[in-house]
Wavefront OBJ file of the C-alpha trace (Angstrom):
o trace
v 11.449 -14.054 5.488
v 13.880 -14.727 8.320
v 13.851 -11.059 9.318
v 10.052 -11.134 9.560
v 10.205 -14.184 11.787
v 12.900 -12.708 14.004
v 11.013 -9.422 14.308
v 7.838 -11.315 15.193
v 5.768 -9.300 12.758
v 3.828 -10.664 9.790
v 3.823 -7.195 8.198
v 7.596 -6.961 7.721
v 9.955 -8.336 5.112
v 9.237 -8.786 1.428
v 5.463 -8.534 1.905
v 5.917 -4.958 3.105
v 8.881 -4.009 0.935
v 7.259 -5.029 -2.361
v 4.225 -2.715 -2.076
v 6.430 0.149 -0.908
v 8.729 -0.197 -3.924
v 5.831 -0.733 -6.346
v 4.040 2.287 -4.976
v 7.070 4.552 -5.260
v 7.817 3.423 -8.819
v 4.196 4.030 -9.791
v 4.285 7.437 -8.074
v 7.341 8.400 -10.116
v 5.710 7.196 -13.349
v 2.549 9.150 -12.536
v 4.537 12.267 -11.645
v 6.273 12.152 -15.036
v 2.880 11.771 -16.725
v 1.521 14.709 -14.736
v 4.451 16.926 -15.667
v 3.990 15.951 -19.325
v 0.279 16.872 -19.112
v -0.782 13.257 -19.737
v -3.915 11.551 -18.514
v -3.541 8.284 -16.607
v -2.517 5.556 -19.022
v -3.001 1.812 -19.061
v 0.345 1.243 -17.349
v -0.763 3.320 -14.372
v -3.968 1.311 -14.044
v -2.090 -1.990 -14.362
v 0.353 -0.712 -11.749
v -2.536 0.056 -9.402
v -3.892 -3.468 -9.898
v -0.480 -5.028 -9.159
v -0.114 -2.780 -6.113
v -3.533 -3.888 -4.872
v -2.541 -7.560 -5.203
v 0.631 -6.903 -3.192
v -1.349 -5.070 -0.510
v -3.923 -7.865 -0.350
v -1.094 -10.370 0.176
v 0.150 -8.231 3.062
v -3.366 -8.056 4.518
v -3.834 -11.827 4.218
v -0.513 -12.439 5.999
v -1.617 -10.140 8.822
v -5.016 -11.822 9.098
v -3.436 -15.294 9.112
v -1.130 -14.196 11.938
v -4.135 -12.855 13.836
v -5.880 -16.184 13.319
v -2.774 -17.898 14.699
v -2.992 -15.980 17.956
v -0.582 -13.101 17.325
v -1.817 -9.632 18.184
v -0.776 -6.124 17.135
v 0.236 -3.624 19.779
v -2.555 -1.212 18.812
v -5.404 -3.323 17.369
v -7.751 -0.424 16.575
v -5.130 1.597 14.742
v -3.807 -1.547 13.058
v -7.187 -2.468 11.576
v -7.796 1.126 10.552
v -4.508 1.250 8.668
v -5.118 -2.197 7.154
v -8.533 -1.236 5.775
v -7.209 2.096 4.525
v -4.275 0.388 2.856
v -6.335 -2.016 0.770
v -8.748 0.788 -0.205
v -6.099 3.197 -1.529
v -5.415 1.663 -4.991
v -9.138 1.213 -5.839
v -9.729 4.800 -4.714
v -6.918 6.014 -6.978
v -8.356 3.961 -9.842
v -11.853 5.421 -9.490
v -10.721 9.014 -9.033
v -8.244 8.807 -11.932
v -10.949 7.380 -14.200
v -13.255 10.228 -13.201
v -10.536 12.764 -14.030
v -9.114 11.800 -17.460
v -6.667 14.703 -17.525
v -3.194 15.264 -16.122
v -4.864 15.665 -12.729
v -5.868 12.022 -12.866
v -2.178 11.162 -13.041
v -1.554 13.552 -10.146
v -4.188 11.697 -8.096
v -2.431 8.374 -8.761
v 0.889 9.954 -7.802
v -0.467 11.381 -4.548
v -2.114 8.153 -3.448
v 1.004 6.169 -4.340
v 3.047 8.507 -2.150
v 0.659 7.981 0.770
v 0.713 4.173 0.487
v 4.303 3.611 1.777
v 3.558 5.823 4.773
v 0.509 3.731 5.633
v 2.528 0.504 5.263
v 5.150 1.818 7.686
v 2.466 2.935 10.140
v 0.899 -0.533 9.873
v 4.256 -2.036 10.834
v 4.667 0.378 13.724
v 1.237 -0.376 15.188
v 2.028 -4.087 15.140
v 5.379 -3.668 16.891
v 4.233 -1.466 19.803
v 4.073 -4.429 22.188
v 6.912 -6.300 20.523
v 4.820 -8.353 18.081
l 1 2 3 4 5 6 7 8 9 10 11 12 13 14 15 16 17 18 19 20 21 22 23 24 25 26 27 28 29 30 31 32 33 34 35 36 37 38 39 40 41 42 43 44 45 46 47 48 49 50 51 52 53 54 55 56 57 58 59 60 61 62 63 64 65 66 67 68 69 70 71 72 73 74 75 76 77 78 79 80 81 82 83 84 85 86 87 88 89 90 91 92 93 94 95 96 97 98 99 100 101 102 103 104 105 106 107 108 109 110 111 112 113 114 115 116 117 118 119 120 121 122 123 124 125 126 127 128 129 130 131
């Protein structure tokens, strides 16, 4: 929490680290399922729900900071990444449910590998002007 305050960014610290770690763990789990020719299981769907909650917490923190007068360096890109970020887990959920084969697990894996990249880009767009 102190590092987020010192960096001047509401999208740093534990609120950004938690979804990155969750996403990578879920990606690994989904990759193993894909390699074992397994359809998405309940654990993958629960993982997507937990990931979505973590991403919503990150989005709320960013919106609260915006309400408090802070501004990202690139507002257009920031909002684009923010909307994309909160849409990724529901997208993975829907596509994996539509594809109840090993490819459904591959979809979850792919989207969970994209999520950390989008979180980092979200952080970078906030920090362009120094917070």
